[in-house]
C-alpha positions in Angstrom: 0.0 0.0 0.0 1.4 3.4 -1.0 1.4 5.5 2.2 0.3 8.6 0.2 -3.1 7.0 -0.4 -3.5 6.3 3.3 -2.6 9.9 4.1 -4.8 11.7 1.5 -7.7 9.3 2.0 -7.6 9.7 5.7 -7.3 13.5 5.6 -10.2 13.7 3.1 -12.4 11.5 5.3 -11.6 13.5 8.4 -12.3 16.8 6.6 -15.6 15.5 5.3 -16.5 14.4 8.9 -15.8 17.9 10.2 -17.6 19.9 7.6 -20.6 17.6 7.1 -21.2 15.5 10.3 -19.8 18.1 12.7 -22.0 20.9 11.1 -25.0 18.6 11.4 -24.3 18.0 15.1 -24.0 21.7 15.7 -27.4 22.3 14.1 -29.2 19.4 15.9 -27.9 20.4 19.3 -28.7 24.0 18.8 -25.4 25.9 19.5 -26.0 29.6 19.8 -23.2 32.1 19.1 -25.2 34.8 20.9 -25.5 32.9 24.1 -22.9 34.1 26.8 -20.4 31.4 27.6 -19.3 30.6 31.2 -15.9 32.3 30.5 -17.8 35.6 30.3 -20.4 34.9 33.0 -17.9 33.8 35.7 -14.7 35.5 34.5 -12.2 35.4 37.4 -8.9 35.6 35.6 -7.7 32.3 37.2 -9.8 29.5 35.7 -12.5 31.4 33.8 -11.1 33.5 31.0 -12.6 34.3 27.6 -10.0 33.7 25.0 -9.7 33.7 21.2 -10.4 30.5 19.3 -6.8 29.9 18.1 -5.6 30.2 21.7 -8.2 27.8 23.1 -7.6 25.4 20.2 -3.9 25.4 21.0 -4.6 24.8 24.7 -7.1 22.0 24.0 -5.2 20.2 21.3 -1.9 20.3 23.2 -3.7 19.0 26.3 -5.6 16.1 24.8 -2.9 14.9 22.4 -0.4 13.5 24.9 1.4 10.3 23.8 -1.8 8.4 22.9 -2.1 9.1 19.1 1.6 8.2 18.8 2.0 5.3 21.1 -1.4 3.8 20.4 -1.3 3.2 16.6 2.3 2.2 16.7 1.7 -0.5 19.3 -1.6 -1.6 17.7 0.2 -2.1 14.3 0.9 -5.7 15.4 -2.6 -6.4 14.1 -1.8 -4.8 10.7 -2.3 -1.3 9.2 -5.9 -1.8 7.9 -7.8 -2.3 11.2 -5.7 0.5 12.8 -6.5 2.9 9.9 -10.2 2.1 9.9 -10.6 2.6 13.6 -8.6 5.8 13.6 -10.8 7.3 10.9 -14.2 5.9 11.8 -13.6 6.1 15.5 -12.3 9.7 15.3 -15.4 11.0 13.5 -18.3 9.0 14.9 -16.9 8.1 18.4 -14.2 10.6 19.5 -15.5 13.6 17.7 -19.0 13.2 19.0 -17.7 12.5 22.5 -15.4 15.5 22.7 -17.8 18.0 21.0 -20.7 16.7 23.2 -18.8 17.0 26.4 -17.7 20.5 25.6 -21.3 21.6 24.6 -22.8 20.0 27.8 -20.2 21.8 30.0 -20.9 25.1 28.2 -24.6 24.8 29.0 -23.8 23.8 32.7 -21.8 26.9 33.7 -18.5 25.4 32.6 -18.7 22.6 35.2 -17.4 19.1 34.9 -19.2 16.1 33.4 -19.8 15.1 37.0 -22.1 18.0 37.4 -23.9 17.1 34.1 -24.4 13.6 35.6 -25.8 15.1 38.9 -28.5 16.9 37.0 -29.4 14.2 34.5 -28.8 10.9 36.5 -28.4 11.7 40.2 -26.0 12.8 43.0 -24.8 9.3 43.8 -23.9 8.8 40.1 -22.0 12.1 40.2 -20.0 11.1 43.2 -19.1 7.7 41.7 -18.1 9.4 38.4 -15.8 11.9 40.2 -14.1 9.0 42.0 -13.7 7.2 38.7 -12.4 10.3 36.9 -9.9 11.0 39.7 -8.5 7.5 39.5 -8.2 7.8 35.8 -6.4 11.2 36.1 -4.0 9.7 38.6 -3.1 7.1 36.0 -2.7 9.8 33.4 -0.3 11.7 35.6 1.7 8.6 36.4 1.9 7.4 32.7 2.8 10.8 31.2 5.2 11.8 33.9 7.1 8.6 33.3 7.1 9.2 29.5 8.3 12.8 29.9 11.0 11.8 32.5 12.2 9.1 30.0 12.5 11.6 27.1 14.3 14.1 29.4 16.7 11.4 30.9 20.1 12.8 30.2 21.9 9.4 30.6 21.9 6.1 28.6 24.0 3.0 28.4 26.2 2.3 25.4 26.8 -1.2 23.9 29.2 -2.0 26.6 26.7 -1.1 29.4 28.6 2.1 30.4 26.5 5.0 31.4 27.0 8.0 29.0 25.4 11.3 28.3 22.4 11.4 26.0 22.5 14.8 24.4 19.3 14.5 22.4 17.3 13.9 25.6 19.3 16.6 27.4 18.6 19.1 24.7 14.9 18.2 24.8 14.9 19.0 28.5 16.7 22.3 28.1 14.2 23.4 25.4 11.2 22.4 27.5 12.5 24.4 30.5 13.0 27.5 28.2 9.5 26.9 26.9 8.1 27.4 30.4 9.9 30.8 30.8 8.7 31.8 27.4 5.1 30.9 28.3 5.2 33.2 31.4 6.6 36.0 29.2 3.8 35.4 26.6 1.1 35.5 29.3 2.4 38.8 30.7 2.6 40.3 27.2 -1.0 39.3 26.3 -2.9 39.6 29.6 -1.0 42.3 31.5 0.6 44.5 28.8 -2.4 43.8 26.5 -0.2 43.3 23.4 -2.2 42.2 20.3 -2.2 38.4 19.9 -0.6 38.5 16.5 2.4 40.5 17.6 2.8 38.4 20.8 2.6 35.2 18.7 5.4 36.4 16.4 7.6 37.1 19.4 6.6 33.8 20.9 7.5 31.9 17.7 10.9 33.7 17.6 11.4 32.7 21.2 10.6 29.0 20.3 13.3 29.1 17.6 15.8 30.7 20.0 14.9 28.1 22.7 15.5 25.3 20.2 18.9 26.8 19.2 20.0 27.2 22.8 18.7 23.8 23.8 20.6 22.0 21.0 23.8 23.8 22.2 23.4 23.4 25.9 21.8 20.0 26.9 20.9 19.4 30.5 22.0 16.0 32.0 19.7 14.8 34.8 18.6 11.2 35.4 15.2 9.7 35.3 14.5 9.8 39.0 15.7 13.4 39.3 13.3 14.4 36.5 10.4 12.6 38.2 11.0 14.7 41.3 11.4 17.9 39.3 8.2 17.2 37.3 6.3 16.7 40.5 7.3 20.2 41.6 6.5 21.6 38.2 3.0 20.1 37.9 2.1 21.2 41.4 3.0 24.8 40.5 1.2 24.6 37.1 -1.9 23.3 38.7 -2.3 26.1 41.3 -1.2 29.0 39.1 -3.7 31.2 37.2 -4.4 29.7 33.8 -3.2 32.8 31.9 0.3 32.8 33.4 1.5 29.3 32.4 -1.0 26.7 31.3 -2.8 28.5 28.5 0.2 30.3 26.9 2.5 27.3 27.1 -0.1 25.1 25.5 -0.8 27.8 22.8 2.9 28.2 21.9 3.5 24.5 22.1 0.8 23.9 19.6 2.9 25.6 16.9 5.7 23.1 17.5 3.1 20.3 17.2 1.6 21.7 14.1 5.1 22.0 12.6 5.8 18.4 13.4 2.6 17.3 11.7 3.4 19.5 8.6 6.9 17.9 8.5 5.2 14.5 8.6 3.0 15.4 5.6 6.0 16.8 3.7 8.1 13.6 4.5 5.3 11.3 3.4 4.6 13.2 0.2 8.3 13.3 -0.6 9.1 9.7 0.2 5.8 8.1 -0.8 6.9 4.9 0.9 5.2 1.7 0.0 4.2 0.1 3.3 5.0 -3.6 3.5 3.5 -3.9 6.9 0.7 -6.5 6.5 -2.8 -5.1 6.1 -4.0 -7.7 8.6 -2.0 -10.2 10.6 -4.3 -12.1 13.0 -7.1 -11.8 15.5 -4.6 -13.0 18.1 -1.0 -11.7 18.4 1.4 -12.4 21.3 -1.5 -13.4 23.6 -3.5 -10.2 22.7 -6.8 -10.4 20.9 -7.9 -7.7 18.4 -11.0 -7.3 20.4 -10.5 -5.5 22.8 -6.8 -4.8 22.5 -6.9 -2.8 19.3 -9.6 -0.3 20.5 -8.0 0.1 24.0 -4.4 0.5 22.6 -5.1 3.1 19.9 -7.0 5.1 22.6 -6.6 8.8 22.0 -6.2 8.4 18.2 -9.9 7.5 18.0 -11.6 8.3 21.3 -10.4 9.1 24.8 -12.3 9.8 28.0 -9.5 12.1 29.1 -10.7 14.5 26.4 -14.1 14.9 28.1 -12.4 16.0 31.3 -10.3 18.5 29.5 -13.3 19.8 27.5 -15.4 20.2 30.7 -12.6 21.0 33.1 -10.5 23.8 31.5 -11.6 24.4 27.9 -15.2 25.3 28.5 -14.0 27.9 31.0 -12.0 29.7 28.3 -14.3 29.5 25.2 -15.3 33.0 24.0 -18.3 31.9 21.9 -20.3 28.7 21.3 -19.4 29.3 17.6 -15.9 28.1 18.5 -17.1 24.8 20.1 -17.1 22.7 16.9 -13.5 23.9 15.9 -12.1 23.2 19.4 -14.1 20.1 20.4 -14.7 18.2 17.1 -11.8 19.7 15.2 -9.1 18.9 17.8 -10.2 15.3 17.9 -9.8 15.0 14.1 -6.4 16.7 14.1 -5.4 14.1 16.7 -6.7 11.3 14.4 -4.6 12.8 11.6 -1.5 12.5 13.8 -2.5 8.9 14.5 -2.4 8.2 10.7 1.0 9.8 10.5 2.3 7.6 13.3 0.8 4.5 11.6 2.6 5.4 8.3 5.9 6.0 10.3 5.7 2.5 11.8 4.9 1.1 8.3 7.9 2.8 6.9 10.2 1.5 9.6 8.9 -2.0 9.0 9.6 -1.7 5.3 13.2 -0.8 6.0 13.9 -2.8 9.2 11.3 -5.5 9.4 10.3 -6.4 13.0 13.2 -4.4 14.4 10.8 -1.6 15.2 9.4 -3.7 18.1 12.7 -3.1 20.0 12.1 0.7 19.9 9.8 2.8 21.9 6.9 4.3 20.0 8.4 7.8 20.2 11.7 6.5 18.7 9.7 4.8 15.9 8.0 8.0 15.0 11.2 10.1 15.2 13.2 7.5 13.3 10.5 7.2 10.6 10.0 10.9 10.1 13.7 11.7 10.0 14.3 9.0 7.4 11.4 10.3 5.2 12.5 13.9 5.5 15.9 12.8 4.2 14.1 12.7 0.8 13.8 16.5 0.8 17.5 17.1 1.4 17.8 16.6 5.1 20.0 13.5 4.6 23.2 14.5 6.4 24.0 12.9 9.7 23.7 16.2 11.5 20.3 17.0 9.8 18.9 13.6 10.7 20.1 14.0 14.3 18.5 17.4 14.5 15.2 16.2 13.0 15.1 13.2 15.2 15.7 15.4 18.3 13.0 17.8 17.3 10.4 15.0 16.9 11.4 13.7 20.4 10.9 17.3 21.6 7.5 17.6 20.0 6.3 14.3 21.5 7.6 15.3 25.0 5.7 18.6 24.6 2.5 16.6 23.9 3.0 14.7 27.1 4.0 17.6 29.2 1.0 19.7 28.3 -1.3 16.7 29.0 0.5 16.2 32.3 0.0 19.6 33.8 -3.6 19.8 32.5 -4.3 16.4 34.0 -2.9 17.5 37.4 -5.2 20.6 37.4 -8.2 18.4 36.5 -7.2 16.0 39.2 -7.3 18.9 41.6 -10.7 19.9 40.4 -12.1 16.4 40.8 -10.6 15.9 44.3 -12.1 19.2 45.5 -15.5 18.5 43.9 -15.6 15.1 45.7 -16.0 16.7 49.1 -18.5 19.4 48.1 -22.3 19.1 48.5 -24.6 20.3 45.7 -24.3 24.1 45.2 -21.3 24.5 47.5 -17.9 25.9 46.7 -14.6 25.8 48.5 -15.3 29.0 50.5 -18.6 27.5 51.9 -17.1 24.6 53.9 -15.3 24.3 57.2 -13.4 21.9 59.4 -11.8 18.8 57.8 -13.6 19.3 54.5 -12.1 22.8 54.2 -8.7 21.1 54.4 -9.5 18.6 51.7 -11.0 21.2 49.3 -8.0 23.4 49.7 -6.5 23.6 46.2 -2.9 23.1 47.5 -3.9 20.0 49.5 -5.9 18.6 46.5 -3.0 19.2 44.2 -0.5 17.5 46.6 -2.7 14.4 46.8 -3.0 14.2 43.0 0.7 14.7 42.5 1.9 12.1 45.1 -0.5 9.4 43.9 0.4 9.9 40.3 4.1 10.2 40.7 4.2 7.1 42.9 2.8 5.1 40.0 5.0 6.8 37.5 8.2 5.7 39.2 7.3 2.1 38.1 7.6 3.1 34.4 4.8 3.9 31.9 4.8 0.4 30.3 3.4 -1.0 33.5 0.6 1.7 33.7 -0.3 2.0 30.0 -2.6 -1.1 29.6 -4.6 -0.1 32.7 -4.7 3.6 31.7 -5.9 2.6 28.3 -8.9 0.6 29.6 -9.8 3.2 32.3 -9.5 6.0 29.8 -11.8 4.3 27.3 -14.3 3.3 30.0 -14.4 6.9 31.1 -15.3 7.8 27.5 -18.2 5.4 27.6 -19.4 7.0 30.8 -19.1 10.5 29.4 -21.1 9.4 26.4 -23.7 8.0 28.7 -23.8 11.3 30.7 -24.3 13.5 27.7 -26.9 11.1 26.2 -28.9 11.4 29.5 -28.5 15.2 29.6 -29.7 15.6 26.0 -32.7 13.4 26.6 -33.5 15.6 29.6 -33.7 18.5 27.2 -35.8 16.5 24.7 -33.0 16.6 22.1 -31.6 13.8 19.9 -29.1 11.6 21.6 -28.9 8.5 19.4 -25.5 9.5 18.1 -24.1 8.8 21.6 -25.8 5.4 22.3 -24.0 3.1 19.8 -20.5 4.5 20.7 -21.4 4.2 24.3 -22.5 0.5 24.2 -19.5 -0.4 22.0 -17.0 1.2 24.3 -18.5 -0.4 27.3 -18.1 -3.8 25.7 -14.5 -3.1 24.8 -13.4 -1.6 28.1 -15.2 -4.0 30.5 -13.7 -6.9 28.6 -10.2 -5.3 28.8 -10.4 -4.6 32.6 -11.5 -8.2 33.2 -8.5 -9.5 31.2 -6.2 -7.1 33.2 -7.4 -8.4 36.5 -6.9 -12.0 35.3 -3.4 -11.3 34.0 -2.1 -9.3 36.9 -3.9 -11.5 39.4 -2.1 -14.5 37.9 1.2 -12.7 38.2 0.6 -12.0 41.9 -0.3 -15.6 42.6 2.8 -16.7 40.8 4.9 -14.3 43.0 6.1 -12.2 40.0 3.7 -9.2 40.1 5.0 -7.0 42.9 3.5 -3.8 44.2 2.7 -2.3 40.8 0.7 -5.4 39.8 -1.2 -5.3 43.2 -2.0 -1.7 42.6 -3.2 -2.4 39.1 -5.5 -5.2 40.3 -7.0 -3.0 43.0 -7.6 -0.1 40.7 -9.0 -2.3 37.9 -11.5 -3.9 40.4 -12.5 -0.6 41.7 -13.0 0.8 38.2 -15.1 -2.2 37.3 -17.3 -1.8 40.3 -17.8 1.9 39.9 -18.5 1.7 36.1 -21.1 -1.1 36.5 -23.0 0.9 39.1 -22.8 4.0 36.9 -24.1 2.1 33.9 -27.0 0.7 35.9 -27.9 4.2 37.1 -27.6 5.6 33.6 -29.8 3.0 32.1 -32.5 3.7 34.7 -32.3 7.4 33.8 -32.6 6.7 30.1 -35.6 4.5 30.6 -37.2 6.8 33.1 -37.3 9.6 30.5 -37.9 7.5 27.4 
């Protein structure tokens, strides 16, 4: 299969989905550009802040992308490129796009509150509390997995062929550039929100700063080990979670999005120039290395097609920044389809590596596969010297770590929201409570709890967390679909577009969690699992119990109002 056909066919299908299906959803749900958004109604300059569509798009896309659309398709390629491609395109449009857009719309019409609040009004208070617990556990897994991935890409040391510890300058440069990005984001936030510089002018300064940061980073790598970075990341995400959104989170995500867009443009250029014929089999088998296509494919691809984490971002931070409901389709539906396009690029990259190296790609991390594939394809446009390939490889690693870092600090802020909301009664806010509850809803305490739990899991390595994160994340998507379906039915509006995706994702994820409990439980019984396996079994069982109760409550709500 010529990869150019995959790229162009996939992009055409995604564009058609956005302009036809997305526009239809917008009309059916009744989005109203004249209706004031929560960002205007509750503007506080900390969490609620009306912002221009490109800025919110940059924040939202950077936050939701993470490592999922890269890791997922590359890992799922063991089943062949065809099932991966079909699920990315079909899932992105009819599952993920509907899920993200619907969650954002529901939050906009519920004062910018979380999906938990949507559940409270449409299903009940008990369901809301269970959903918040479920969401918090999922966010802890997100923090652990993405912190581990970022620390790995920042790790300034590696071992050579002889096993000797040596400096890794590519990772060290990535770390330096990312640190400079943080300073640049603070500067950008001050320029736009305090000095009131026009967005276009500030963006040009920001892009110039990105180029300067990359140049300095490539010249001055920082060499700190994995454990050191895990500790430093814990401090960073704590600060990012409690700081006003305009000073770090939003501007860093916005500026980072340009690096991510540049990486995707480079991928398109490389694919068009190389036009590699993918020799990766279209389909291998329904069972590979003990994994079955159902449910493994749908859980593994995760964010490339649908992700429950997106609903938390949409209803946790994005809905509080949207200037107009007119921007909801671009930010909600559009961001998901951009992520699906990135998933297609990652799939082509693994196909290209397979064509050149056979199954050797299985010994590389997904990030290395993407960086290796794109750097080799870009060699076809003149970037074929050793130095050019090294630079290209390093910049792709930087872009991927940027995806993960933006998701990491957003997930921590969302975890803080969820933990605080868990201890509040209907209609209460943090200022209304006293005693021990006042301690638990304190934003600093809530953030510390989120950081400690997440980083504790992250020290075990992302590979041990990823399977459980994938299942929990997709199950969260099913529950978010259920929540919005019940909410729309309450309003006497069409909700059928949520029901089929919901039932399918429930079947996928409940099956996956049962298999996880079986596998990790067997490892514990054999004495080979350890603490991480015990934690995975405990979390998986808790997620199963919570989700089953929520599904029963949701079904009752749907029948009650049918």
